N, C-alpha and C positions, 0 to 999 in steps of 0.2 A: 504494500499500499504506500502511496505517495503521501508524505506527511504534510500537514498544514503549515508547519514551521520548518524551515530549512535547518535552523539551529535553535536549540532550547538549552538555556543555562539556568540552573537553580543553585543558589547558595554557594557560588564558586569563590573559593578562597585560595590564595597562594601566599605563603610566608616563607621568606628566605631566612635561614638560620644565622647568616652572618659569619664572621670569623676573620682573623688576621686584620684586626683594626676596624672591621665593618660591623656595625650593630645589626641585630635582627631587623627585618623589614617586612611588613605585610603589604604586598603590592596590590592584592585584590581582597576586598573586605565584604564578601557575601554578595556577589553579583547575581542578579536575576534579570534575564533578558531573553526575548524571543525575536528571531529574525524571520519574518514571514516569507514563505516560499514565493519566489518570483519577484521579490522586492529589490530595490536599489537602496541598501541600508548604509547610512553613514555612522561611523564610530569615531567620535571626536573627543578631544581632551588635550590639556596642556602636556608639555614634556614631563615624564615621570608619573603620569596619571594611572598607568597600568594597561594601556592599549596594547603595547607590544607583548606584554606578558600574557594577556588574554589570547592574542593571535597565536602565540607560540604554543599555548595549551591546545588550541583547536588543531594546530598543525602536528601535534604529537611531539614537539621538541622540548616541552617543559611539562613536568608532572605537577598536577594540582595538589594542593594540601587537603582540600575538602570540597564537597559539592558534587553536582551531577551535570554532565554535559552530553547532549545528544546531537549528532550531526546526521542529517537526513534520516532521522529515526533511530540511528545506531548509537548506543552508549559507547563512549570512547574507552571505557575500561573493559566492558564485556565483549564488544565487537570492534576492537581497535582497527583491524585491517579494513573492514567495510567502511568505518567512519573516515579513515584517511583516504580511501579510494573515492569518497564522495566530495572531497574538497580539494581545490587547488589554491595554493598560497603564493603570492608574488611578494617576496621579502623586500624590506626597505633597503637593505644593503645589497650592493651589486657584487655577487660572488659566484663564479663558475670557473672551470678550467680554461685558462687563456689559450691553450694549445688545441682546443676542440673547435671545430667549425660549428655554426648554428645547426646545420643538418645533423652532425654527429651528436651534438648536445641533446637535441630533441629525440633522436633515436635511442640514445642511452636512457633518457628519462622515461620514454615509453616502455623500454625493457624493464626498468626497475618497477614500473607499475603493472607489469605483466600483460601489456597490450600486445597481442599477436601481430606479426609483421604485416599480414594482409589487412589488419584493421587499423593500422597507423595512418595518421593524416598529416605527416610531416610537411609535405609540399603545400598542402592546403593552409596549414597554420602559418608557415613561413610567408605565404602570399598575403594572408590576412594581416600579418604584422609588417608587411612591406619590407621583408628581409630576403626575398627570393634572389636578388642580385648579389647578396652577401652570403648565400647559403653555404658556399664552400670556401669562405675566407676564415682565417683564424679569428676567434672571438676577441683576441687582444687588439685587433685592427679596427674593431667597431667603435663608432662614436658613443658618447654617453647615452644619447637617446636611443640608439640602436640596441645597446646593452639592456636598457630598460625594457624595450619591446621583446628582447629575447627571453627575459625573465617571465614576462607575461605568456609568451609562447610555451615555455617549459611547463608552466602551471596548467596549460590546457591540453597537454598531450593525451590524457586519459579521459577527456571529455567529462569533467566533473560537473555535477549539477550546481555546485557552489564555488564561487571564485572570490577569494579574499585578496584585496589589493592594499598593501601597506605602503602609503606614500608613493604611488606608482609614477607620479609626474614630477617628482623632485629632480631638479636639474635638467628637465626636458623643455625645449623651446616651445613657443606657442603653437607653431604648425604641427609638430609631432604630438603635442598634447591633444590637439583637436582630432588628429587622426586616431590616436589611441581611444578617445572617448567615442568616436564614431563606431569603432569596432566593438567596444564594450556595450554600447547601447544596442547594437545588433545582437549581441549574446543575450542581453536581457529580453529582447523581443522573442528570442527562441526559448525562453523559459528559465535561463540561468539566473540563479540568485547571486547578487553582487553585494559584497561587504567592502566598504571603502574607508580607509583612514587617510586624512589629508590635513595639511596646514593651510591649504587654500580654501578659506571658508566660503568664498563666493562659488567655488567649484562644487562644494557639497550642497550649497543652497540650490544650485541649478540642476544638479544631477539626482540627488537623493529624494525618494518619496517618504522616507522615514529616517530620523536621526536620533541616536543616543549620545549623550555627553557624559563622560565619566571624569571624575576629579578625585584625586587622592584615594583611588581604589574603589570608589563607590559611584553608582549611577545617580546622576543629578537631574537627568531628563531622558525621556524615551517616548517619543510620540511622532505622529506625522509631521512633516516639515511645515505644512501650512498652519497647523495648530501651534507649533513651536514659535513660529514668527508672530503669532497673535499674542504671545505672552507678555510682550513689552508694550505698554500703553502709550509711550511717549511718541509725539510727532514733532517734526520741525518744518516750519513754513518759512521759506525764503522769498522775500519780496524785493523787487527792483522798483524804486520809486522815481518820481519825476524830478526830484531835487535832492541835494544832500541832506542826510539826517543829522540835525544839529543836537537833538536830544530825544530820548525815548518818549513817545507819546504817553501821556498820563494814563490813558486807558490800558496800557500794557505794563504798568509798573508791577502788577501781580504775576506777570509771566517772566520767563527767562528770555529776555530780549536784548539784542546787542546790534549796534550798527557796524556794518562791514563795507569797506571799499566805497565809502562816500554815500552812494545812493542805495545801497543794499541794506536790508533789515532782516535779521534772522530772529525768529520767535519759536521757542520750544513750549509745548503745552501738553497736558494730559487729555487724550481723546475721550476718556470716560467722564471727565469733569468739565471740559470746555468744548465749545464748538468753534470751528474755523470762522464763522460769521462774527464772533466776538472780536477776533483779531482784526478782521477786515474793517469792522465798524470803528474800532479805535483808531486805525490808521487813517481812514477817511475823515473821522472827526477831528484829527489833528491837521487837516488841510492837505494831505498828500494824495496824489493820484498814483494808482498802481499800474505800472507799465507791464509787469510780468511777474509771475509767481511760480514756484515749484514746491512740491511737497515731498519731504523725505520721511519714510516710515522706517521702523526698526528693521535691521537686517540680522543675519545670523551672527555676525561679529559682535553686535550689541548684546545679543542673548548669551553668547559664549562668555563674554567678559563678565556679564552680570552673574551667571550661574557658577563660574569658577573663581569669582572674586579676584580676578587679575586685572588690576587697574594700570 
């Protein structure tokens, strides 16, 4: 049976015992999380929040201290082989044999996963990652962006239903980033569940339909992206006026208002407590004509900073 959730995590803990001058450290403190099947799921958090530890547990590289984890319905303790075969992980660090060609690297990876030769899709994957022309070149000769794409290709050789991308676009130029996301979106359309960690918050906001934020080993948010973006009530209205702003209009004294660049006025207000008409009425009442206006609502960066208390 195909599970409703691609990944299910309950009470996941990881504690490092420390030693040689390093104190004990609990990286994960009881994580509960579901990744819905077929979703594009964002896993965000500041450095040291526990993201990499969580991913390494999913990949079978780190042993958990406590809790239960199921990947595609398989318990990672009771059915470790099936769980690992159901997931492909693209690591943050670029690491592979520099003397292998991309074709050889994919063939070796497929062999490690037990993919029979007649079932391998090496050329198809290389073409999808735009690596066909470098298929027989040594990996050490690839550019940074090509190496990133090779890591993605290696994670796909066994056609896993779940793909985990740990900072996949770090150090990749804009064109290659767009090409990578084009292919990842195509995978999602074919039913592959995508889990993404990234420091490019605008990237997560545009791509992910659900986002979890962890901080200090705990989940501080986990909800659809559109709902997450509604959590901050603050709005900013930027007005371009017909003449320089010499002083803040009296009707805006209760708002966070400031003059910028002579004729520009920025006003912050709470959408649940005030209406934009109050701002416009105060500006008109002070004798200004409004030539242009723009509205800025909360974005993912605002929410991230608020939830993780990083100012």
